[in-house]
C-alpha positions as CSV (number, residue, x, y, z in Angstrom):
1,X,0.0,0.0,0.0
2,X,2.9,2.3,0.6
3,X,3.8,2.3,-3.1
4,X,0.3,3.6,-3.9
5,X,0.4,6.4,-1.3
6,X,3.7,7.6,-2.8
7,X,2.0,8.2,-6.2
8,X,1.0,11.7,-7.2
9,X,-2.6,10.4,-7.7
10,X,-4.4,7.3,-6.5
11,X,-7.9,5.9,-5.9
12,X,-9.4,6.1,-2.4
13,X,-11.6,3.1,-3.0
14,X,-8.7,1.1,-4.2
15,X,-6.7,1.9,-1.1
16,X,-9.7,0.9,1.1
17,X,-9.9,-2.5,-0.7
18,X,-6.1,-2.9,-0.5
19,X,-6.0,-2.5,3.3
20,X,-9.0,-5.0,3.6
21,X,-6.9,-7.6,1.7
22,X,-3.7,-6.9,3.6
23,X,-5.2,-6.7,7.2
24,X,-8.7,-8.1,7.0
25,X,-9.1,-8.7,10.8
26,X,-7.7,-5.5,12.0
27,X,-10.2,-3.0,13.4
28,X,-11.0,-0.2,11.0
29,X,-13.8,1.7,12.6
30,X,-15.6,2.1,15.9
31,X,-18.6,4.0,17.3
32,X,-20.8,3.6,20.4
33,X,-22.8,0.9,18.7
34,X,-20.0,-1.4,17.7
35,X,-17.0,-1.9,15.4
36,X,-16.0,-3.2,12.0
37,X,-12.8,-4.9,10.9
38,X,-11.3,-4.0,7.5
39,X,-12.9,-6.9,5.7
40,X,-16.3,-5.9,7.1
41,X,-15.8,-2.3,6.2
42,X,-14.8,-3.1,2.6
43,X,-17.7,-5.5,2.2
44,X,-20.3,-3.0,3.4
45,X,-18.9,-0.2,1.3
46,X,-19.0,-2.5,-1.8
47,X,-22.6,-3.5,-1.0
48,X,-23.8,0.0,-0.4
49,X,-22.1,1.2,-3.6
50,X,-23.7,-1.6,-5.6
51,X,-27.1,-0.8,-4.2
52,X,-26.7,2.9,-5.0
53,X,-25.9,2.0,-8.6
54,X,-28.8,-0.4,-8.8
55,X,-31.2,2.4,-7.7
56,X,-30.0,4.9,-10.3
57,X,-26.9,6.7,-9.0
58,X,-25.0,8.1,-12.0
59,X,-21.3,8.9,-12.1
60,X,-20.7,12.4,-10.6
61,X,-24.2,12.5,-8.9
62,X,-24.4,13.5,-5.3
63,X,-25.5,11.4,-2.3
64,X,-26.9,13.5,0.5
65,X,-26.3,12.4,4.1
66,X,-28.0,14.0,7.1
67,X,-27.6,12.9,10.7
68,X,-25.3,12.4,13.7
69,X,-21.9,11.0,12.9
70,X,-21.8,7.2,13.1
71,X,-20.3,4.1,11.4
72,X,-23.4,4.0,9.2
73,X,-22.9,7.6,8.2
74,X,-19.2,7.0,7.4
75,X,-20.1,3.9,5.3
76,X,-22.5,5.9,3.1
77,X,-19.8,8.6,2.6
78,X,-17.3,6.1,1.5
79,X,-19.8,4.1,-0.6
80,X,-20.9,7.2,-2.5
81,X,-17.3,7.8,-3.5
82,X,-16.7,4.1,-4.3
83,X,-19.8,4.1,-6.6
84,X,-18.4,7.0,-8.6
85,X,-20.8,9.5,-6.9
86,X,-20.1,12.5,-4.8
87,X,-20.5,12.5,-1.0
88,X,-22.7,15.4,0.1
89,X,-22.9,15.6,3.9
90,X,-25.4,18.1,5.2
91,X,-25.1,20.1,8.4
92,X,-27.4,19.0,11.2
93,X,-27.4,22.6,12.5
94,X,-28.8,24.1,9.3
95,X,-32.5,25.2,9.1
96,X,-35.1,23.2,7.2
97,X,-35.1,25.7,4.3
98,X,-31.3,25.7,4.2
99,X,-31.3,21.9,4.1
100,X,-33.8,21.8,1.3
101,X,-31.7,24.3,-0.6
102,X,-28.5,22.4,-0.1
103,X,-30.1,19.1,-1.2
104,X,-31.5,20.6,-4.4
105,X,-28.2,22.4,-5.1
106,X,-26.3,19.1,-4.7
107,X,-28.4,17.4,-7.3
108,X,-28.8,14.3,-5.0
109,X,-31.1,11.5,-5.9
110,X,-30.7,9.7,-2.5
111,X,-31.0,11.1,1.0
112,X,-29.6,9.0,3.9
113,X,-31.1,10.4,7.1
114,X,-31.1,9.2,10.7
115,X,-34.2,8.7,12.7
116,X,-33.8,11.8,14.8
117,X,-33.5,14.2,11.9
118,X,-36.3,12.4,10.0
119,X,-38.7,12.8,13.0
120,X,-37.7,16.5,13.4
121,X,-38.1,17.4,9.7
122,X,-41.3,15.3,9.1
123,X,-42.6,13.1,6.3
124,X,-42.9,16.0,3.8
125,X,-39.2,16.8,3.9
126,X,-37.7,16.5,0.4
127,X,-40.3,14.2,-1.1
128,X,-38.5,14.0,-4.4
129,X,-35.5,12.1,-3.0
130,X,-35.2,8.4,-2.2
131,X,-35.0,8.3,1.6
132,X,-33.0,5.7,3.3
133,X,-32.7,5.4,7.1
134,X,-29.2,5.4,8.3
135,X,-30.2,2.9,11.0
136,X,-31.4,0.5,8.3
137,X,-28.6,0.4,5.8
138,X,-27.7,-3.2,6.5
139,X,-31.2,-4.2,5.2
140,X,-31.0,-1.7,2.3
141,X,-27.5,-2.7,0.9
142,X,-27.0,-5.4,-1.7
143,X,-26.5,-9.0,-0.5
144,X,-23.3,-10.1,1.2
145,X,-20.4,-10.5,-1.2
146,X,-21.8,-8.2,-3.8
147,X,-19.2,-6.1,-5.6
148,X,-20.0,-2.7,-7.1
149,X,-19.1,-2.1,-10.8
150,X,-15.5,-1.0,-11.1
151,X,-14.8,2.7,-10.8
152,X,-11.5,4.2,-11.8
153,X,-11.6,7.9,-10.7
154,X,-10.1,10.6,-12.8
155,X,-8.2,13.4,-11.0
156,X,-10.9,16.0,-11.9
157,X,-13.8,13.8,-10.7
158,X,-15.7,15.3,-7.8
159,X,-15.1,13.5,-4.5
160,X,-17.4,15.5,-2.1
161,X,-19.3,18.7,-1.6
162,X,-18.9,20.4,1.8
163,X,-21.4,23.1,2.5
164,X,-20.3,26.2,4.2
165,X,-21.5,27.0,7.7
166,X,-23.7,29.7,6.5
167,X,-22.2,32.2,8.9
168,X,-21.8,34.6,6.0
169,X,-25.0,33.9,4.2
170,X,-26.7,31.0,2.4
171,X,-24.5,27.9,2.5
172,X,-22.4,27.4,-0.6
173,X,-21.4,24.0,-1.9
174,X,-17.6,23.7,-1.9
175,X,-16.6,21.0,-4.4
176,X,-13.4,19.0,-3.8
177,X,-12.0,16.7,-6.5
178,X,-10.4,13.3,-6.1
179,X,-7.0,14.9,-6.9
180,X,-7.4,17.5,-4.2
181,X,-8.3,15.0,-1.5
182,X,-5.4,12.7,-2.6
183,X,-3.0,15.6,-2.3
184,X,-4.3,16.5,1.1
185,X,-4.2,13.2,2.8
186,X,-2.1,10.6,0.9
187,X,1.2,12.2,2.0
188,X,-0.1,12.5,5.6
189,X,-1.0,8.8,5.6
190,X,2.3,7.9,4.1
191,X,4.2,9.9,6.8
192,X,2.3,7.9,9.5
193,X,3.3,4.6,8.0
194,X,6.9,5.6,7.5
195,X,7.1,6.7,11.1
196,X,5.8,3.3,12.2
197,X,2.7,4.8,13.7
198,X,-0.2,2.4,14.1
199,X,-2.9,5.1,13.7
200,X,-5.8,5.1,16.2
201,X,-7.7,8.2,15.5
202,X,-10.6,9.8,17.4
203,X,-12.9,11.9,15.2
204,X,-15.1,14.0,17.4
205,X,-16.2,16.8,15.1
206,X,-19.2,16.1,12.7
207,X,-18.6,14.2,9.5
208,X,-20.3,17.1,7.6
209,X,-17.4,19.3,8.5
210,X,-14.3,19.6,6.4
211,X,-12.4,19.8,9.7
212,X,-13.2,16.1,10.4
213,X,-11.6,14.8,7.3
214,X,-8.1,15.0,8.9
215,X,-9.2,12.5,11.5
216,X,-11.3,10.4,9.1
217,X,-9.8,10.2,5.6
218,X,-6.1,10.4,6.4
219,X,-6.2,7.6,9.0
220,X,-8.2,5.3,6.7
221,X,-5.7,5.9,3.9
222,X,-3.0,4.9,6.5
223,X,-4.8,1.7,7.3
224,X,-5.5,2.9,10.8
225,X,-8.5,2.7,13.1
226,X,-11.0,5.6,13.3
227,X,-13.3,6.0,16.3
228,X,-16.3,8.1,15.3
229,X,-17.9,10.1,18.2
230,X,-21.5,11.1,17.7
231,X,-21.6,14.2,19.9
232,X,-18.7,15.7,21.8
233,X,-18.6,15.5,25.5
234,X,-15.3,16.2,27.3
235,X,-15.6,13.3,29.8
236,X,-16.7,10.9,27.1
237,X,-13.8,12.0,24.8
238,X,-11.3,11.3,27.6
239,X,-12.8,7.9,28.3
240,X,-12.6,6.9,24.6
241,X,-9.0,8.3,24.2
242,X,-7.9,6.3,27.2
243,X,-9.7,3.1,26.1
244,X,-8.6,3.2,22.5
245,X,-5.1,4.5,23.2
246,X,-5.8,7.2,20.7
247,X,-2.7,8.6,19.1
248,X,-4.1,11.0,16.5
249,X,-7.0,13.4,16.9
250,X,-8.5,16.7,15.5
251,X,-10.2,19.1,17.9
252,X,-11.4,22.6,17.4
253,X,-10.5,25.3,20.0
254,X,-13.7,25.2,21.9
255,X,-13.2,21.4,22.4
256,X,-9.7,21.9,23.7
257,X,-11.2,24.6,26.0
258,X,-13.7,22.1,27.4
259,X,-11.1,19.5,27.9
260,X,-8.9,21.8,29.8
261,X,-11.9,22.9,32.0
262,X,-12.9,19.2,32.8
263,X,-12.3,18.8,36.5
264,X,-11.2,15.2,36.2
265,X,-8.9,15.7,33.2
266,X,-5.8,14.7,35.0
267,X,-7.2,11.4,36.2
268,X,-7.3,10.1,32.6
269,X,-4.4,8.4,30.9
270,X,-4.0,9.9,27.4
271,X,-0.3,9.3,27.2
272,X,-0.7,7.5,23.8
273,X,-1.4,10.8,22.0
274,X,1.3,11.6,19.4
275,X,-0.4,14.2,17.2
276,X,-3.1,16.6,18.0
277,X,-4.5,18.9,15.3
278,X,-6.5,22.0,15.5
279,X,-8.3,24.2,13.0
280,X,-11.5,26.1,12.1
281,X,-11.5,28.9,14.6
282,X,-9.1,31.3,16.4
283,X,-6.9,29.4,18.9
284,X,-5.7,31.7,21.6
285,X,-2.0,31.6,22.6
286,X,-3.0,31.0,26.2
287,X,-5.1,28.0,25.3
288,X,-2.3,26.6,23.1
289,X,0.1,26.9,25.9
290,X,-2.2,25.1,28.4
291,X,-2.7,22.3,25.9
292,X,1.0,22.0,25.4
293,X,1.6,21.8,29.1
294,X,-1.2,19.3,30.0
295,X,-1.6,17.0,26.9
296,X,1.2,14.8,25.6
297,X,2.3,14.7,21.9
298,X,2.7,17.3,19.3
299,X,0.2,20.1,18.6
300,X,-0.3,21.2,15.0
301,X,-2.5,24.1,14.1
302,X,-3.8,24.2,10.6
303,X,-4.8,27.4,8.9
304,X,-6.6,27.2,5.6
305,X,-10.2,27.3,4.2
306,X,-12.6,24.6,3.1
307,X,-12.1,26.2,-0.3
308,X,-8.4,25.7,-0.1
309,X,-5.8,28.3,-0.9
310,X,-2.7,28.6,1.3
311,X,-2.2,26.1,4.1
312,X,-0.2,27.3,7.1
313,X,1.0,25.0,9.7
314,X,2.2,25.8,13.3
315,X,3.9,23.0,15.1
316,X,3.2,24.7,18.4
317,X,5.5,22.2,20.3
318,X,8.4,23.3,18.2
319,X,7.8,27.1,18.2
320,X,6.5,28.0,21.7
321,X,7.4,31.6,21.0
322,X,5.1,31.8,18.0
323,X,1.8,30.8,19.6
324,X,0.2,34.1,18.6
325,X,0.6,33.0,14.9
326,X,-0.9,30.3,12.7
327,X,2.5,29.3,11.5
328,X,4.2,29.4,8.1
329,X,2.9,28.3,4.7
330,X,3.4,24.6,4.3
331,X,5.6,23.2,1.5
332,X,3.7,23.8,-1.8
333,X,1.7,26.7,-0.4
334,X,2.2,30.4,-1.2
335,X,0.9,33.5,0.5
336,X,0.6,37.2,-0.5
337,X,-0.7,40.1,1.6
338,X,-2.6,42.7,-0.4
339,X,-4.1,46.1,0.3
340,X,-7.8,47.0,-0.5
341,X,-6.7,47.7,-4.1
342,X,-5.1,44.3,-4.5
343,X,-1.6,45.7,-4.4
344,X,1.1,44.0,-2.3
345,X,1.8,45.7,1.0
346,X,5.2,46.2,2.7
347,X,6.5,43.5,5.0
348,X,4.8,43.5,8.4
349,X,1.8,45.5,7.3
350,X,-1.7,44.1,7.8
351,X,-3.6,43.3,4.6
352,X,-5.9,40.9,2.8
353,X,-4.5,37.4,2.6
354,X,-4.5,35.5,-0.7
355,X,-3.0,32.1,-1.1
356,X,-2.6,29.2,-3.5
357,X,-1.5,25.6,-3.3
358,X,-2.2,22.2,-4.9
359,X,-5.3,21.8,-2.6
360,X,-7.8,24.3,-4.0
361,X,-11.5,23.7,-4.5
362,X,-12.9,23.0,-7.9
363,X,-15.4,25.8,-7.3
364,X,-18.7,26.5,-5.6
365,X,-21.5,24.2,-6.8
366,X,-23.8,26.0,-9.4
367,X,-22.3,29.5,-8.5
368,X,-19.9,30.5,-11.2
369,X,-20.0,34.2,-10.2
370,X,-19.2,33.6,-6.6
371,X,-16.5,31.2,-7.6
372,X,-14.9,34.0,-9.7
373,X,-15.2,36.4,-6.8
374,X,-13.5,34.0,-4.5
375,X,-10.3,34.1,-6.6
376,X,-7.7,36.8,-7.3
377,X,-5.7,36.7,-10.5
378,X,-2.2,38.2,-10.4
379,X,-2.2,40.7,-13.3
380,X,1.5,40.1,-13.9
381,X,1.6,36.3,-14.1
382,X,-2.1,35.3,-14.6
383,X,-1.8,33.0,-11.6
384,X,-5.0,32.3,-9.7
385,X,-5.0,32.8,-6.0
386,X,-7.8,32.1,-3.4
387,X,-9.0,35.0,-1.3
388,X,-8.7,33.8,2.3
389,X,-11.2,36.3,3.7
390,X,-8.8,37.2,6.5
391,X,-6.6,40.2,7.3
392,X,-3.1,39.3,8.5
393,X,0.5,40.2,8.6
394,X,3.7,38.2,8.2
395,X,6.6,38.6,10.6
396,X,10.3,38.6,9.9
397,X,10.5,34.9,10.3
398,X,7.6,34.2,7.8
399,X,5.0,33.4,10.5
400,X,1.5,34.6,9.8
401,X,-0.5,36.5,12.4
402,X,-4.2,36.9,11.8
403,X,-5.7,40.3,12.6
404,X,-9.3,39.6,11.8
405,X,-11.8,38.7,9.2
406,X,-11.9,41.1,6.3
407,X,-15.7,41.5,6.6
408,X,-15.3,42.2,10.3
409,X,-12.8,45.0,10.0
410,X,-14.2,48.2,11.5
411,X,-13.6,51.6,9.7
412,X,-14.1,54.3,12.3
413,X,-13.4,57.9,11.3
414,X,-11.4,56.7,8.4
415,X,-9.2,54.4,10.5
416,X,-9.0,50.7,10.2
417,X,-9.7,48.9,13.5
418,X,-9.0,45.2,13.8
419,X,-11.4,43.4,16.2
420,X,-8.8,40.9,17.2
421,X,-6.6,43.6,18.7
422,X,-9.5,44.8,20.9
423,X,-10.5,41.2,21.8
424,X,-7.0,40.5,22.9
425,X,-7.0,43.6,25.1
426,X,-10.3,42.5,26.7
427,X,-9.2,39.0,27.3
428,X,-6.0,40.2,28.9
429,X,-8.3,41.6,31.7
430,X,-8.3,38.9,34.5
431,X,-12.0,39.3,35.0
432,X,-12.9,38.4,31.3
433,X,-13.1,34.8,30.2
434,X,-14.0,35.5,26.6
435,X,-14.5,38.5,24.4
436,X,-15.8,39.4,20.9
437,X,-15.9,42.8,19.2
438,X,-18.0,44.0,16.3
439,X,-18.6,47.2,14.4
440,X,-21.9,49.1,14.8
441,X,-23.2,52.2,13.0
442,X,-22.2,55.6,14.4
443,X,-23.4,59.0,13.2
444,X,-20.2,60.6,14.2
445,X,-17.6,58.0,13.1
446,X,-19.5,55.9,10.5
447,X,-18.7,52.8,12.6
448,X,-17.6,52.3,16.2
449,X,-16.4,49.2,18.1
450,X,-18.8,47.4,20.4
451,X,-17.7,44.6,22.8
452,X,-19.3,41.5,24.2
453,X,-17.8,39.6,27.2
454,X,-18.3,36.5,29.1
455,X,-17.0,37.0,32.6
456,X,-14.9,34.6,34.8
457,X,-16.8,32.7,37.5
458,X,-17.5,34.9,40.5
459,X,-17.2,38.2,38.7
460,X,-20.3,40.4,39.1
461,X,-22.1,42.1,36.2
462,X,-21.7,45.4,38.1
463,X,-18.0,45.2,37.2
464,X,-18.6,45.5,33.4
465,X,-18.4,49.4,33.4
466,X,-15.1,49.2,35.3
467,X,-13.7,46.6,32.8
468,X,-14.7,48.9,29.9
469,X,-12.9,51.8,31.5
470,X,-9.8,49.8,32.3
471,X,-9.5,48.4,28.8
472,X,-10.2,51.7,27.0
473,X,-7.5,53.4,29.0
474,X,-5.0,51.0,27.4
475,X,-6.3,51.5,23.8
476,X,-5.6,54.3,21.3
477,X,-8.3,56.9,20.9
478,X,-9.6,55.5,17.6
479,X,-9.8,52.0,19.0
480,X,-11.8,52.7,22.1
481,X,-15.0,50.6,22.7
482,X,-18.2,52.5,22.6
483,X,-19.9,50.0,25.0
484,X,-19.5,46.6,26.5
485,X,-22.3,44.1,26.9
486,X,-22.4,40.9,29.0
487,X,-23.3,37.5,27.5
488,X,-23.7,34.2,29.4
489,X,-22.3,32.3,26.4
490,X,-20.8,33.3,23.0
491,X,-22.9,32.1,20.1
492,X,-20.9,29.4,18.2
493,X,-21.5,26.9,15.4
494,X,-21.2,23.2,16.0
495,X,-17.5,23.3,15.2
496,X,-16.8,26.3,17.5
497,X,-16.8,29.2,15.0
498,X,-17.9,32.4,16.7
499,X,-21.2,33.6,15.1
500,X,-20.7,37.4,14.9
501,X,-23.9,37.6,12.8
502,X,-25.8,36.7,15.9
503,X,-23.9,39.3,17.9
504,X,-24.8,41.9,15.3
505,X,-28.4,41.0,15.6
506,X,-28.2,41.3,19.3
507,X,-26.5,44.7,19.0
508,X,-29.2,45.9,16.6
509,X,-31.9,44.8,19.1
510,X,-30.1,46.6,22.0
511,X,-29.9,49.8,19.9
512,X,-33.7,50.0,19.5
């Protein structure tokens, strides 16, 4: 199998079948309901793929999946790809209308849905699709021993569609090709095998998220075992990591935060951990440092987008003095920093990040105009770069520090104000546990910064005015917060992204 992983392109389904032949009795996948060895995994993927083809799936057609992560969910994902289709996992946190829009956009014929979501959405949900219950796929799949028609993927064939979180509008379908996925994960899988790592991965973020693929696709390509966790719970995660002797995992910052806050954390043995990844949301230097101090193994932060573009890596255990950054562009990735007129800025100056690499999306599904808008073409060379949507600066050592989201930048009295600077000042206050800053309309300045804070336990609400005064005294005149509001909990998506759209709605309500 190592020879295949060394190739510039290969077939995911062929690798799955290869590992099944090579290590048929080794455990491939676990969840709360049971486990499958590699022979059983391959057999079920083949039978599901055969049944998909029997019921009309065409090459390049999507297979929609909706429900809590499980072995059944993972099997359908893999079977869709094996059959020559396109896996289209849908977010369980999306509204009914968003789900209907995503399913139509994907062009799916089949909808695999679990009982909970089916009961929630009702019998009249997407009546034009063939509904299959995830709990009943063993009865739906083709008979034991059935093999699906051979499928030899081309590099440009679509592998999956990942729908955006919708935090910036209607979810967009981000299309990844077989070539992109191979480039992303084959080399990682190869590095595991060459290092002699018997991969035991714990995937605790949803399978509809691109984040999860690091703990799902790469370990399977490496012939490892993947534990699929339905819903994250800190105590449960620690129990599973200890029982499985987990050595590879992917967690988002809010999950690391919850693990660090777990009172019984130090009673669990997680000494098997070798590699911990993090991505998807801002990861504070303080939290990185605590994770390094209390959890064994390396800590690697990944900065990129589901759409692709530049990939930055921070091996936090190797660069403890760079925890305020997201690392440097990975080999094969390039980064530029541009001003608002798409001109390069001087070194160290904040600007709009654009990047390119070999892992860039094929485009947004059915949205050619938005696909074009997502790219920047260098007028000198004609090279196409992905707009990352972030404002950042590059230090003298080539490490990238994020300043904020481009859409979140506040322009007050003609000055650019970066919310991350103000959030850092607020979170440096011992009484503040978490902070977020947005821009709100101002007759005098056009926009003005407004802060939200979650206080540390035991801090009274009456201290908020004093916190505002203390923080503003340390900020420049153009940066000062116009007001500070208390929240019990920051609004976040299922993978921990801060939902500033909800904070803006709350601010608009407070202004009335």
